[in-house]
N, C-alpha and C positions, 0 to 999 in steps of 0.2 A: 519401554519403549515406546516411543512416539506416535502418533498418526497424524496425516493432515488429511483433513474432510471437508467438504462444503458445510458452510454456516447455517445454521437454521435460527428459526426465529427463537427456541429454547435457550439458545446461547447469549440473547442480547443482553442480558443483565449483566454477565460478567464481561460482555464485549466493554458495555459502557462503564464499568467500576475500572478496565483498564484505560480507556480514552479519556474518563477524566483526572485519572493520574497522570498521564502523559500533558494533556491539557494544562494543568499546575505545574508540571515542571518546566514544560516548554515558556509558559508567562514566565518563571523564575528568571530562565535562561534568554529572557526579551526576545523570545522566537516567536511571532505574531501567527505562525501557521496554523496552528490549533488553539482556539481559545474559546472559552464561554462567552465571552462579548461578544464574538461574531457565529456563536453557534453553530461552531464546525470542527469536527464534523459531529452529526447528531444522529440521533436514534433512528430518525426517518432516512435519513443517508443508508445506512445499514441495513434497513429494512430492504429499501430497494435495491441495495447490493444483493442480498440473499433472494431475493425475488426473482433478480436475473441470473442468478446462481454464479456470481462472480466472486463471492465473498469466500475464504479460507480460514479455516482456525488449525493451530498448533498443536493437538490434544496430548497431554500425557498423565495416564494415573489419573483420568476425570477432571483434570485442570487446564483450562483454555491457556496456554503460556503466549501466544502471539496469534496474530492475524495480517492477513494480506488480501486486497481486492487485485484480482487479475483480471481488467476488463475488457472487453471484445466487443460491446456494446454502443458504447458512448450513450446508450439509453435510448437510441433512434431505433434500432431494429436489434433482435435477438437472436443470438447464434451463431453471428459471423464478425469475422476481425474486424476492425476497422481499419479504414482503407483511405490512405494518401496517394500523394506523387512519388513515395519510395515502397509502395505496394502495403500489403495488411500487415498490421504489428498488434502487438497487446501492450495494454497501458497497464503499468503498477502503480497502484492507490491504497493509502491509510497503511502501512506496513507498521504493525504496534506490535512492542514485546511488553508483558510484564516485569516490571520494574523487579519485581523478587528472582526472576530467570532470566536476568541481563548475565552477559560473556557466559553462554551457555550456547553460542551459536545459532540462538531461533532464526535471528532474522534471515542469517546466511541459508539457512535451511529452507524457509518461507521463500526467497528468492530465488535458489535453485529449484524450489519444485515450479514455481512461474516459469523457467526456464524448461523445465522437463515437459510441463503440460501446451507450454508453444510450439515445441518441437514435435511432439504427439500429433498435433493438428496443423503441422505442415506451417509454421509460422515462425520466420526467421528475424525478427526484430522486435526489440521491446523496448518500450519509451516510459519515462517515468520524471518527477520533477521534484524540487524539493525547494525551500524558503533558503537565502544563500546563508542564514545563520544557523540553521540545522547540521553541524558539524558531523555527528555520529551518520545522519545519512549520505552525507558528500563521502564520507570516510569509506563507507559501506560500498556505495556505488562504484568508486574506484578500485578496493580490493576485488570486486567482484567483474571487472574488465567492462565496465558503462566508461563512455566516453561524455566528458561532459560539453553540452552546446551552448545555446543562446541564455541569457539573462532577461528575462522577460517577468510583466505585472498581469496579475489575474483582474478583470474589472470589478470582480465582486469580492474579494479576498486583499489582505492588506499583505505588504512585504513585495520582496523581489526575489523572483523564482531562478533555479539553475533547471534548465531540462537537460535530459541524459538519456543516452539510447546505448542498447547492446545490440550488437548484428551475432544472430547465434550460427 
C-alpha cells in the first residue's frame, strides 16, 4: 500500500538520486528542462519546497517512488493560493518518478493527489508547464484533462515550454 506525504529533509538523498537519474535521461533525449549544466532542479530548491510544505513524495514499502511540488506560494507568501486574473490556483512543479517504478501510474497518482489537495482547499484551477520536448509530461497532461495553452520561454532556463491548465 502506498502513501503520499509531505517530504522531509530526511528524504533529500533519495529525492536527489531520482532527480540525477532523470537529468541524465533528459540529457539523452535532448530535453534541456532539467540538467546538471543549469543546476536545475537542485537540492536547495527541494529544501525550499520542503520548508514551504509544497513537496510531496509517494512512498511504498519505505521506498520513494515519485514526487511532486504542489506550489501555492510563489515563495512570496505562505499558505495562500497564488492569485491572478483567473482567481486562485495551484502550480504543479517537479513531477518525478523513479525509473524502477515507471508504468505503475505513479505520476497519475501524484497528479490526482494534487487535484484532491486543491479541491479540499477550494482551489479550482491547476497550472503547470513542461519543455516542448518532454513527450511523457505532455501525454500525461492531456490524459488527465489539462488544456495546452501558450508556448513561452523562461528568462533563466533553456528551452521552450508549453503551459497547461486544468479547471476542477
